[in-house]
C-alpha positions, 0 to 999 in steps of 0.5 A: 423881107417879113421876119417871123419870131419864135416864141418858147413857153416851157410848162413844167419849169418856172422862169429860172428852169427849175421844175414846178410841182404842178403844171398843165402837161404839154399834151393836154395844152395841145388838146386844148388848143386843138379844139380851139382851132389851133393850127399845128406844125408839129404835134406831140404824141398824145400817147406818151408821158414826160418831155414833149413838145409842139409847133402852133402858129398864131394869126400872124403866122409866127411859130410858138413852140410849147417845150416840156423838159420834164 
């Protein structure tokens, strides 16, 4: 059986989960990936601000969670 890996990225946090002053918002990242033909399982509501997430799928079928907590 083929296993999938889940990769996670957290815009707005540093490697120790401390908030960053400047970062690219998850909705902007989603727009950029969509413009490049990204395949999404779930999308963030682009009419909101603050915490949100989306899940995009890589070419091998692995889900990538982009999860913004700030």
